[in-house]
C-alpha positions as CSV (number, residue, x, y, z in Angstrom):
1,M,110.6,25.2,-40.4
2,V,111.2,24.2,-44.1
3,D,110.1,21.1,-44.9
4,D,111.9,19.0,-48.3
5,T,109.3,20.2,-50.6
6,Q,110.0,23.9,-50.1
7,A,113.9,23.3,-50.1
8,E,113.6,21.7,-53.8
9,L,111.1,24.5,-54.9
10,T,113.6,27.4,-54.1
11,I,116.8,26.1,-55.5
12,G,118.3,29.0,-57.7
13,L,116.3,31.7,-56.2
14,S,117.7,34.7,-54.5
15,E,117.4,34.8,-50.6
16,E,114.5,37.9,-51.1
17,E,112.8,35.4,-53.5
18,K,113.2,32.4,-51.1
19,D,111.7,34.6,-48.1
20,D,109.0,35.8,-50.3
21,L,107.8,32.2,-51.5
22,E,108.3,31.1,-47.8
23,N,106.1,34.1,-46.2
24,L,103.4,33.4,-48.8
25,I,103.3,29.7,-48.1
26,R,103.2,30.3,-44.5
27,S,100.5,33.2,-44.8
28,I,98.2,30.6,-47.2
29,R,98.6,27.9,-44.1
30,E,98.0,30.0,-41.1
31,D,95.2,31.9,-42.8
32,P,92.1,30.9,-40.6
33,S,89.9,32.2,-43.3
34,F,90.6,29.7,-45.7
35,S,89.5,27.0,-43.4
36,S,86.3,28.7,-42.1
37,A,83.1,26.7,-42.6
38,E,80.6,29.8,-42.2
39,T,81.4,31.5,-45.7
40,V,79.8,34.5,-47.1
41,P,79.9,35.0,-50.8
42,E,82.0,38.3,-50.3
43,D,84.3,36.2,-48.3
44,V,84.7,33.5,-50.9
45,Q,85.5,36.5,-53.5
46,E,88.0,37.9,-51.6
47,R,89.7,34.5,-50.9
48,I,89.7,34.1,-54.7
49,A,91.0,37.5,-55.2
50,L,93.7,36.6,-52.6
51,L,94.6,33.2,-54.1
52,T,94.5,34.7,-57.6
53,D,97.5,37.4,-56.1
54,H,99.1,34.8,-54.7
55,V,99.3,32.5,-57.8
56,A,100.3,35.8,-59.9
57,R,103.4,35.9,-57.4
58,L,104.2,32.6,-57.6
59,S,103.9,32.2,-61.1
60,E,106.2,35.6,-61.7
61,M,108.8,33.8,-59.5
62,V,108.8,30.7,-61.6
63,L,109.0,32.8,-64.8
64,K,112.2,34.2,-63.2
65,F,113.7,31.0,-62.4
66,D,112.9,30.0,-65.9
67,A,114.6,32.7,-67.4
68,R,117.8,31.9,-65.4
69,M,117.8,28.3,-66.4
70,K,117.5,29.4,-70.0
71,A,120.5,32.0,-69.8
72,F,122.2,28.7,-67.6
73,Y,121.5,26.2,-70.5
74,E,122.7,28.6,-73.3
75,I,126.1,28.9,-71.3
76,I,126.4,25.1,-71.2
77,R,125.6,24.8,-74.8
78,L,128.1,27.2,-75.8
79,F,130.6,25.8,-73.8
80,Y,130.1,22.5,-74.9
81,Q,130.4,23.9,-78.5
82,K,133.4,25.6,-77.8
83,S,135.0,22.3,-76.2
84,N,134.1,20.3,-79.3
85,K,135.7,23.0,-81.4
86,M,138.8,22.6,-79.3
87,N,139.0,18.9,-79.5
88,E,138.9,19.1,-83.3
89,R,141.7,21.4,-83.7
90,I,143.9,19.1,-81.1
91,D,143.0,16.1,-82.9
92,T,144.1,18.0,-86.4
93,V,147.4,19.1,-84.9
94,V,147.8,15.4,-83.8
95,R,147.2,14.1,-87.1
96,Y,149.6,16.6,-88.6
97,I,152.3,15.9,-86.1
98,K,152.2,12.1,-86.7
99,S,151.9,12.5,-90.6
100,T,155.2,14.6,-90.5
101,K,156.9,11.9,-88.3
102,N,156.2,9.3,-90.8
103,I,157.7,11.1,-94.0
């Protein structure tokens, strides 16, 4: 079952990235070694290494998502500029037509 916070995080990700993220979160939640009271320094080091790997994978996903959002923003910005230019041209044509009717 996916909770609301996970759904918010995976918006815009591919199906494979969503599955990876859900599996990663599920493995962290279900791993009994994270909640064990009896720990050995080696176990702690292994868990730190595992968490470091998980954080690196999540960071990679976030960076991919960020790159996609930058591209999307650039498309929207260019579309806005194009719309403004087209509106300026239309206004110029309308002004010209109005000025020729007055002559």
